[in-house]
N, C-alpha and C positions, 0 to 999 in steps of 0.2 A: 504494500500500500504506500503510495507516494503522498506527501502532505500537500493538501490543496487549501488549507485554512480551516478555522473553526467555524462551524455553522451557528446560526441564530439559535438552533435547537439546543446547543451546548450551554449558551447563556441562559436560555429559558429554563433549562433543567436546574441550574443552580439558583435561579430566582425562585422557582417552585420549591426546591429543597429547603431554602431558608424559611419558607412559610410552613412547610410540613416535613420536618426532619424525623420521619418515622420509618419503621421497618416496612409498613404497608406501602407507603409511597415508594420506597426504594425498590421493593419487589416488583411493583407495577411498572416502574420506569428504568429498571436495570439495563434493559436493552438500549435505551437512549444513552445512558452513561457509557456503555461499552462502545457503541457505534459513533457517538458524537463527541465524546470526551476522551476516553482512554485510547482508542485506536488512533485518532489523529495526533494525540500527544506523543505516542510512541513513534509515529511516522515522522513528526517534527524532530524529535530527538535523534532518530536514526539518521536523518539528513545532516545533523550537526555533529554526529559522533566522530567522524574521521578527523575533524580539527580539534574538538574539545574533549573527546573521550566518552566512555559509556556512562549513561545516566541511571540514577535510581529514581524510578517512578513510585511515588508514595502511595500506600494503600488508602482507599477511601474511608476506612473505618477509624473512628476516634478511639483512643485509649481512655476509657472512662473510669478506670479502677480507682483513681484517687482524685477525680474531678467532681466539682459541684455540678457542673453542667453535664447531664447524662445523655444529651442528644447523641445518637450513635454514629452519625456520618459527618465527615468534613464537608464544609461548604465551599471547597475549592479543590482543584487538582494540582498538586505541585510536583516538581521533579528537580533533582539536584545532581550536578556533575562535579565531583571533587577534583581538586588539583593539589590538595594538601590536607592535613588533619582539620576537619570541620571547616574547610576553606574551599570555595569554588563558585560555580555559577548556578543560578536558580531561574526557573520559569514557572509561572502559575496562571491557571485559568480559573475564573470565578465569575459570579454575577456581574461585578463591575468591569469585566473584560480580561485582558491579558496584561501581566506585568512581568518584568525581568529583574534580576538582582545579581549581586556578586559581593563576596566578602567572606569574613569568618564569623560563625554564629556562636561560638563558645571557645574558651581557651582555659586549660588548667593553669594553676598559679605560676608554674615555672615558665610556660610559654608566654603568658600575658606579661610577666616580668621582662622577658627578652624584648617583646614588642615595645613596651614602655621605655626600656633603655634606648632602643633605636629612635623612638619619637623624641626622647630627651636630647639625643645627640644632634648637634646643629646640622651637619651635612645630611644625615639620613632622615631626620625629622623634617627638615625643610623640604626635602624631596617628596615625602609623603604629603605634606601640607599642600604643595603645589599640584601634585597629582589630583588630590581630592578637590581642590579649588577649581581646577580646569574641568573636571567631570561634572561638578555641580553647575558650572556655567553652561555646560552642554545639556542640562536638563535632568541630571541625576540627583537623587535626594539621599543625603547621608543619614544613616540611622544606626541602631544598635543599642544595647543596654549600656547605661552610663551611671557612674557614681554621682551622687548629688554633691559630694564634697571632693576635695583633691585627694588623689591616692597618696598613701603614706610615703613620705620621703620627697614629695614634689611640692614646690611652692605654688600657691594659688595664683601668683602673678606670672607664672611660666608662660612664655609666648605661645606655647602649644598645649596649654592646659585643657582646651576643648577636645583635644585628641587623647590626651593622657587619661581623661576620665572614662574613656570607653573600655568596657569589659568585652564587648563584641563590636564589630564594625562592618556595616553593610551599606551598599549603594543600591538604590532601586529606581526603576523607571516604569511608568505605566503607559500602555498604549490605549487603555480604555476600550472604547467601542470604535476606534478608528477603522476605516475600511480595510486596512492592511491585515487585520487579524483574520479576516474572512478569505484570505488569498494565500497562494503559495509564496508571495513576496514576504510574508512574515518570517520565513526562514532566513532570508537575506537580511532583514532588519535586525533580527536577534543576533545573527552572526556578526554584524557590524558593531552592535552595541556590546556584545561580550568581548570582542576584540579590543574595544576602547577601554574596557575595565581590566584587561590582562596585565598592564604594567602595575596596577594597584595590587592585584593578586600576587604578582611576582615579588612585589615589595614585601608583602606579608609573609610569603613562604621563605624568602631569603633572610628575613630578620626575626622570625619567630623561633 
C-alpha cells in the first residue's frame, strides 16, 4: 500500500471517538480505524523508513491501570522513530489533524546532567540556542517538561536558563487540516520538516 494521504474519515473517526470512547463504539468502527488510520500511517512511515529508520506505531489502547481516566482508547494515533535513547522523530494523527515532532521525551539523571553541562558551556550551549531559535522562527514550537525553578548548581541569571530548566525537550509543528494531509505530498512535507530538526537531534545525541 502506497501512502496517498489521510482521509476525512480518519479525522471523523477521532472526532467521534472523543465523544464516545467506549468498547461498543470501537467494535463498531474498528474497520474504519484499520483502513483509514492504521494502514495509511504504516504506509507513510514505510515511505520515510529508508532515510529515518523503522518506526514504532503505538497501540490504540490506553494503559488505565493507574489512571483516573479509565477511557480505554487513545484519541490519537502516534508513531515514533528513535535515533537515540528516548530521542527521535514523532508523527501523530488526531481530530485536530496531523502534527510532527522531534526531541527527547525523558532522560535519566546522568544523561540530563550531561545535556545541562553542554547547555552551560558557551560554545555548545550557544549552538543549541541558535538551532532552536532558527527552528522556532520557521514555525516550530519548543516544548517539554521544565522545572519551575533553576536546576541545582545553575544561576537563575544564566543566559540559557530557559534551556537548563528542561527535563525533556521537544519541537512540534502542526499541519492541522491543511490540504497536504489528504495527499501523498504529506510524505514530502514530513521528510523536509524532520530533516530540518536533524541537527537538533544530532546535538542531543552527541552531548547526552
